[in-house]
Every structure is written in C-alpha cells, then in structure tokens.
C-alpha positions in Angstrom: 0.0 0.0 0.0 2.8 2.4 0.9 4.6 1.9 -2.4 1.3 2.4 -4.3 0.7 5.7 -2.5 4.2 6.9 -3.1 4.0 6.3 -6.9 0.6 8.1 -7.0 1.9 11.0 -4.8 4.7 11.4 -7.4 2.2 11.9 -10.2 0.5 14.9 -8.6 2.2 18.3 -8.7 1.5 21.2 -6.3 -0.1 23.2 -9.2 -2.5 20.3 -9.8 -4.1 20.8 -6.4 -3.8 24.6 -6.2 -0.6 24.9 -4.2 2.2 27.3 -5.0 5.2 25.6 -6.5 7.7 27.8 -4.5 11.1 28.9 -5.6 13.7 26.4 -7.0 13.4 22.9 -8.2 12.1 20.1 -6.0 14.3 17.2 -5.2 11.6 14.7 -6.2 8.5 15.1 -8.4 5.0 15.2 -7.0 3.5 16.3 -3.7 5.5 16.2 -0.5 4.1 14.1 2.4 3.2 17.1 4.4 1.3 18.6 1.5 -0.7 15.4 0.9 -1.4 15.0 4.6 -2.7 18.6 4.9 -5.0 18.3 1.9 -6.3 14.9 3.1 -6.9 16.3 6.6 -4.6 14.0 8.5 -1.3 14.6 10.4 2.0 14.3 8.6 3.1 11.7 11.1 0.0 9.6 10.6 0.3 9.7 6.8 4.0 8.9 7.0 3.2 5.8 9.1 0.7 4.7 6.4 3.2 5.1 3.7 6.0 3.4 5.6 3.7 0.4 6.5 3.7 1.2 10.2 -0.1 2.0 10.2 -1.9 -0.9 8.6 -5.5 -0.1 9.4 -6.4 3.4 8.1 -10.1 4.1 8.1 -12.2 4.1 5.0 -12.6 7.9 5.4 -8.9 8.4 5.4 -8.5 6.2 2.3 -11.3 8.1 0.6 -9.6 11.4 1.4 -6.2 10.2 0.1 -7.9 8.9 -3.1 -9.6 12.3 -3.6 -6.4 14.3 -3.2 -4.4 11.9 -5.4 -7.1 12.0 -8.0 -7.3 8.2 -8.2 -9.5 6.6 -10.9 -12.3 4.4 -9.8 -10.1 1.3 -10.5 -7.2 2.8 -8.5 -9.5 3.8 -5.6 -10.8 0.2 -5.4 -7.2 -1.1 -5.6 -6.2 1.1 -2.7 -9.0 -0.4 -0.6 -7.9 -3.9 -1.6 -4.3 -3.2 -0.6 -5.6 -1.8 2.7 -7.6 -4.9 3.4 -4.5 -7.0 2.8 -2.3 -4.8 4.9 -4.8 -5.1 7.8 -5.1 -8.8 7.5 -8.7 -8.6 6.5 -10.4 -10.8 4.0 -10.7 -9.0 0.6 -14.1 -7.3 0.0 -14.6 -9.8 -2.8 -13.5 -13.3 -1.7 -11.5 -15.3 -4.3 -13.4 -18.3 -5.3 -12.0 -21.8 -5.4 -11.1 -22.9 -8.9 -13.3 -25.3 -10.8 -13.4 -26.8 -14.3 -15.0 -24.8 -17.1 -18.7 -25.8 -17.3 -20.6 -27.2 -20.3 -22.5 -23.8 -20.7 -19.2 -21.9 -21.3 -18.0 -24.6 -23.6 -21.1 -24.2 -25.7 -20.7 -20.4 -25.7 -17.2 -20.7 -26.9 -18.5 -22.7 -29.9 -21.5 -20.4 -30.5 -19.5 -17.2 -30.9 -17.3 -18.6 -33.6 -15.6 -17.3 -35.8 -15.0 -14.9 -33.0 -11.9 -15.8 -31.0 -12.8 -16.4 -27.4 -11.1 -17.5 -24.2 -12.2 -18.3 -20.6 -9.6 -16.7 -18.3 -9.1 -16.7 -14.6 -8.1 -13.6 -12.6 -4.4 -13.8 -13.6 -5.3 -14.6 -17.3 -4.5 -18.3 -17.3 -6.4 -19.7 -20.3 -8.8 -22.2 -18.9 -10.4 -22.9 -22.3 -10.5 -21.4 -25.8 -12.1 -22.0 -29.1 -9.9 -22.8 -32.2 -10.0 -19.2 -33.4 -8.7 -18.1 -30.0 -5.6 -20.1 -30.3 -5.2 -19.1 -34.0 -5.4 -15.4 -33.2 -2.3 -15.7 -30.8 0.0 -18.0 -32.8 1.9 -20.4 -30.6 -0.3 -20.0 -27.5 -1.8 -23.4 -28.0 1.6 -25.0 -28.5 2.4 -24.4 -24.9 1.4 -27.0 -22.2 -2.0 -26.2 -20.8 -0.6 -25.1 -17.5 1.6 -22.4 -19.1 -1.1 -20.9 -21.3 -1.6 -17.4 -20.0 -2.1 -14.3 -22.1 0.1 -12.1 -20.0 2.9 -14.6 -20.2 2.3 -14.9 -23.9 2.5 -11.1 -24.3 6.0 -10.9 -22.7 7.6 -14.2 -23.4 6.3 -15.6 -26.7 8.4 -14.3 -29.7 5.3 -13.9 -31.9 3.6 -11.6 -29.5 5.5 -8.4 -30.3 4.6 -8.6 -34.0 1.1 -10.0 -33.6 0.0 -7.1 -31.4 0.4 -4.1 -33.6 0.5 -1.8 -30.6 2.5 -4.2 -28.4 3.4 -1.5 -25.8 -0.2 -0.6 -25.2 -1.2 -4.3 -24.8 1.8 -4.9 -22.5 1.0 -1.9 -20.3 -2.6 -3.0 -20.0 -1.6 -6.6 -19.1 0.6 -5.4 -16.2 -2.0 -2.9 -15.0 -4.6 -5.8 -14.9 -2.2 -7.9 -12.8 -1.8 -5.1 -10.3 -5.5 -4.8 -10.0 -6.1 -8.5 -9.2 -3.0 -8.9 -7.0 -4.9 -8.3 -3.7 -7.5 -10.9 -4.6 -5.1 -13.5 -5.9 -1.7 -12.7 -4.2 -0.1 -16.2 -4.5 -0.9 -16.8 -8.2 0.1 -13.2 -9.0 3.4 -13.4 -7.1 4.4 -16.5 -9.0 3.7 -15.0 -12.4 5.2 -11.7 -11.5 8.4 -13.3 -10.3 8.8 -15.3 -13.5 8.1 -12.4 -15.8 10.3 -9.9 -13.8 13.2 -12.3 -14.1 12.7 -12.9 -17.8 11.8 -9.4 -19.1 13.1 -6.1 -18.0 10.2 -4.2 -19.6 7.7 -6.2 -17.5 9.7 -5.4 -14.3 9.7 -1.7 -15.2 6.0 -1.6 -15.9 5.3 -3.5 -12.7 7.1 -0.9 -10.7 4.8 1.8 -12.0 1.8 0.5 -10.0 -0.7 1.3 -12.7 -4.1 -0.4 -12.3 -6.8 -1.2 -14.9 -10.0 -3.2 -14.9 -10.4 -4.6 -18.4 -13.9 -3.9 -19.7 -13.6 -4.1 -23.4 -12.4 -2.0 -26.3 -10.4 -2.6 -29.4 -7.1 -4.3 -30.2 -4.9 -3.9 -33.3 -3.4 -7.1 -34.7 -0.8 -7.6 -37.4 -1.5 -11.3 -38.0 0.5 -13.6 -40.3 -2.7 -15.1 -41.7 -5.3 -12.3 -41.7 -3.0 -9.3 -41.9 -3.6 -5.9 -40.2 -7.0 -5.8 -38.5 -8.7 -4.1 -35.6 -11.0 -6.3 -33.5 -13.5 -5.1 -30.9 -13.3 -7.0 -27.7 -15.7 -7.6 -24.8 -15.0 -8.9 -21.3 -17.9 -10.7 -19.7 -18.0 -12.0 -16.1 -19.1 -15.6 -15.5 -21.1 -17.3 -12.8 -17.8 -18.3 -11.2 -16.2 -15.3 -9.5 -12.9 -14.3 -11.0 -13.4 -16.1 -14.3 -14.1 -14.0 -17.4 -14.9 -14.6 -21.0 -12.8 -12.6 -23.4 -14.3 -12.3 -26.9 -13.0 -10.7 -30.0 -15.6 -9.9 -32.6 -16.6 -7.9 -35.8 -19.8 -7.0 -37.4 -21.0 -9.3 -40.2 -20.3 -8.0 -43.7 -17.2 -6.0 -42.7 -13.7 -6.7 -43.8 -12.9 -7.5 -40.2 -15.5 -10.2 -40.1 -14.2 -11.6 -43.4 -10.8 -11.8 -41.7 -12.2 -13.8 -38.8 -13.8 -16.2 -41.3 -10.4 -16.6 -42.9 -8.9 -17.2 -39.4 -11.5 -19.9 -38.7 -10.6 -21.6 -42.0 -6.9 -21.5 -41.0 -7.8 -23.0 -37.6 -9.7 -25.8 -39.3 -6.7 -26.4 -41.5 -4.5 -27.1 -38.5 -6.9 -29.6 -37.1 -9.1 -27.4 -35.0 -12.3 -27.5 -37.0 -14.0 -30.6 -35.8 -15.3 -28.9 -32.7 -14.2 -26.5 -30.0 -10.6 -26.9 -29.0 -11.4 -26.6 -25.3 -8.6 -27.9 -23.1 -9.7 -27.3 -19.5 -7.3 -27.6 -16.6 -7.4 -26.7 -12.9 -4.8 -24.7 -11.0 -4.9 -24.5 -7.2 -4.8 -20.9 -6.2 -4.0 -19.8 -2.6 -5.8 -16.6 -2.7 
C-alpha cells in the first residue's frame, strides 16, 4: 500500500491541487508528504506511518480522502481499498473463489461465438479454455502446455507476440495494470507469475514498478497477424457465474472486412486440425488466494 501511495503521490504536482510551487526545483517530483497530509486532513506523522507500513488499518474515510487528493481513478480507488484490506489482514471485500473446471455452458458459448476468437480466463489470465480461433489469433499459445497458457505470459515471453499485437506496448501496459488490479484478490498466483516475468523481461519489471491499475472492460485491439494481416477487432470482457473467471471475446460486425478476416482465421484454424469442434482444453490450478 505504501509503495502504491508513493507512486501516486509522485504523479500529482503542487499546481494540480492549487498549491504554490515555490522557488527552486524540488528534489523529487510530486507532492510532499506534508502537502498530501494537509490536503487529506490527517497529520503528517499519521500519513508517514501509512506510507511506511507502520499504520496498517487506516479508516475508509482516510483512504477516501487520500484517493480524492491523489485523483485516483475508480479502479485505482478500489485497488487502494484492496491493498488496505491485505495490509490489515482482513479478507478481501470480494473473496476469491475456489477454482473449478469450465462448465458445459461456457464450452457451448465458446463454440457459439465462432468465428470470434474467445477465451475463458481466470483472474491472472490463465487460459482455462479457448475455441480454435482463439488459439489461431495468438500463434503459438496453443503449442504451450495447458498449465503455461496465460495471455500475460504470452505477451511478454512468446516471440510472436511483439509482432502479432500491432501496438504491443499498449497491450503490455494494460496486461501489467490488470495484474496489479487483481493482486490483492489472488496474491499467491500473481506473485508466482510476476516473479517469473520480472526475471525474464526487464520491460515487464519496469511496468510492474509503475503500480498502474486497470479493470479490463472491453475496447479494441490492433493485430498484425501472419494469416489475416492488419486488422482491428472489438473485444468484450464478460463475467461468468464463477467469480474471478471472465470470457474474453474478439468480434466484428458481419459483412465487414474484419468479419471476413475472422472467417479466414477460422478456415486456417480448421486447416490445423481445430475445425472438428471447439478446442477446449480445460485444466485446474490450485490458487492460494
């Protein structure tokens, strides 16, 4: 929690909150502790204890005040509360659910949305199931053993990812911000993945240190694909009946060049042996939070 607050304090300058900048340059960017404390209505000593980890149970009112001064987004505000819950040893406000296999309903849905590429993901983006187009959209993902199939791992460690994602840096930044968001709810699984990726990729480690948070709710992704070429696909993220699991779906309106590209992708997936039904490898991972 303290590190998150420090990074956010560094983003807000005195002028942003109506304070004079004063003469000379500051030794560090952002608000000073005493400035943030005054604006939030708490003592400098109390805020320092929060940031240093010596105060582990600030009230919701104090957290709300800090979030207001630091101009946190809704996602960052929720993340601050989740970090506070963990620091205080409280159960997260949304309990992580025990893992379970992907049900028949989701399997049928993955088949029904074809040729749209679709995936069932858990909180840390492990691929619990996917349709043939899903694996075809991210070349090489399906070649990994089921236990290693993870879209964040793919983004940073698979050699195809940096060319398949036309705006790789945007995708990478969003991946890391998502992991920061789910860390309080799934600390053990997140820690294992973060340790692996931090050791393997310096860009991941640098992005992780920025403490950005993001709840993925849908948008558009640019691809430069070896089969279907340059294409922009809309994506939607749907929650499932199992807390923590999500359905990620890429789609395009019928009759558009993008939809034609998805039909071509489906044909390519069938040509590699995925056309006889949904390619739905399901596997279970035991998560300790």
